[in-house]
C-alpha positions in Angstrom: 86.0 121.1 111.5 88.6 119.5 110.3 89.9 120.2 106.3 90.7 116.6 105.0 92.6 115.9 101.8 90.5 115.0 98.8 91.4 111.6 98.9 90.2 111.1 102.5 86.2 110.9 102.8 84.2 109.3 106.0 83.3 105.2 105.1 79.7 104.6 104.0 78.2 102.2 106.8 78.0 99.3 104.0 82.0 100.0 104.5 81.9 99.9 108.0 82.8 96.5 109.7 79.9 94.9 111.5 79.2 96.4 114.9 75.9 96.8 117.1 77.0 99.7 117.6 77.1 101.5 114.8 74.9 103.9 114.3 76.2 105.1 117.5 79.3 105.9 116.3 78.5 107.4 113.4 76.0 109.6 114.9 78.8 110.9 117.4 81.0 111.4 113.9 78.9 113.3 112.0 78.8 115.2 115.1 82.6 115.3 116.0 84.0 118.7 116.0 87.7 118.0 115.3 89.7 121.4 114.9 93.2 121.9 114.7 95.7 121.2 117.7 98.2 119.2 119.2 99.0 116.5 121.4 102.5 115.3 122.9 103.2 112.5 125.8 106.4 110.9 126.3 108.0 107.8 125.5 107.6 105.5 128.5 109.4 102.4 126.4 113.0 103.1 126.4 113.6 100.0 123.4 111.9 102.6 121.3 114.4 104.7 119.5 112.3 108.2 120.3 111.6 110.1 123.4 108.3 111.3 122.9 104.8 110.9 120.7 103.0 113.4 119.3 99.5 113.8 117.5 98.6 116.7 115.1 95.2 118.1 113.7 95.7 119.9 110.9 94.1 120.8 107.6 95.2 119.7 104.5 96.0 123.4 103.1 98.9 123.8 106.1 100.1 120.5 106.2 103.8 121.0 104.5 103.9 124.4 105.9 103.5 122.5 109.5 106.7 120.0 108.1 108.9 122.1 106.8 108.2 124.3 110.0 108.5 121.4 112.5 111.3 120.5 109.8 113.1 123.6 111.6 113.7 121.6 115.1 115.4 118.4 113.4 118.4 117.8 114.4 121.6 117.7 110.7 120.6 114.0 110.3 117.3 111.9 111.4 115.9 108.7 111.3 112.8 108.1 110.2 109.7 105.5 111.9 106.9 105.2 110.0 103.7 102.6 109.8 100.3 102.1 108.2 97.5 101.2 110.1 97.8 98.5 113.4 101.3 97.5 111.8 104.2 97.3 113.6 106.3 100.5 112.8 109.7 100.7 110.9 112.7 103.3 111.6 115.0 103.8 109.1 118.4 104.2 109.9 119.6 107.8 110.6 120.2 110.1 106.8 121.2 113.7 106.0 117.8 115.7 107.1 118.6 118.0 103.6 117.9 114.0 101.9 115.1 113.1 103.9 113.6 116.5 103.0 113.8 116.6 99.2 113.0 112.9 99.4 109.9 113.9 100.7 
């Protein structure tokens, strides 16, 4: 099972939105085998300023090492795209990669 940071936990049933299938969802979550791995898919929307989407599951203890290893693949200038939940993503301007890494 994937090791999460201590700041993330599975919500309690009372914290979940009301759904008729909540018990089934909680049971599926309890039995889910979420492991390290990744998926990638092409960005088919030309209006967005990136060429692919990536989703990565990694144990929390290895997250920063993964981030730094991936940063070696980035060009010298990068932008960041971020968002919370279903909010629309925000994309920054381009900055020197080393400046961004220091910020992170």
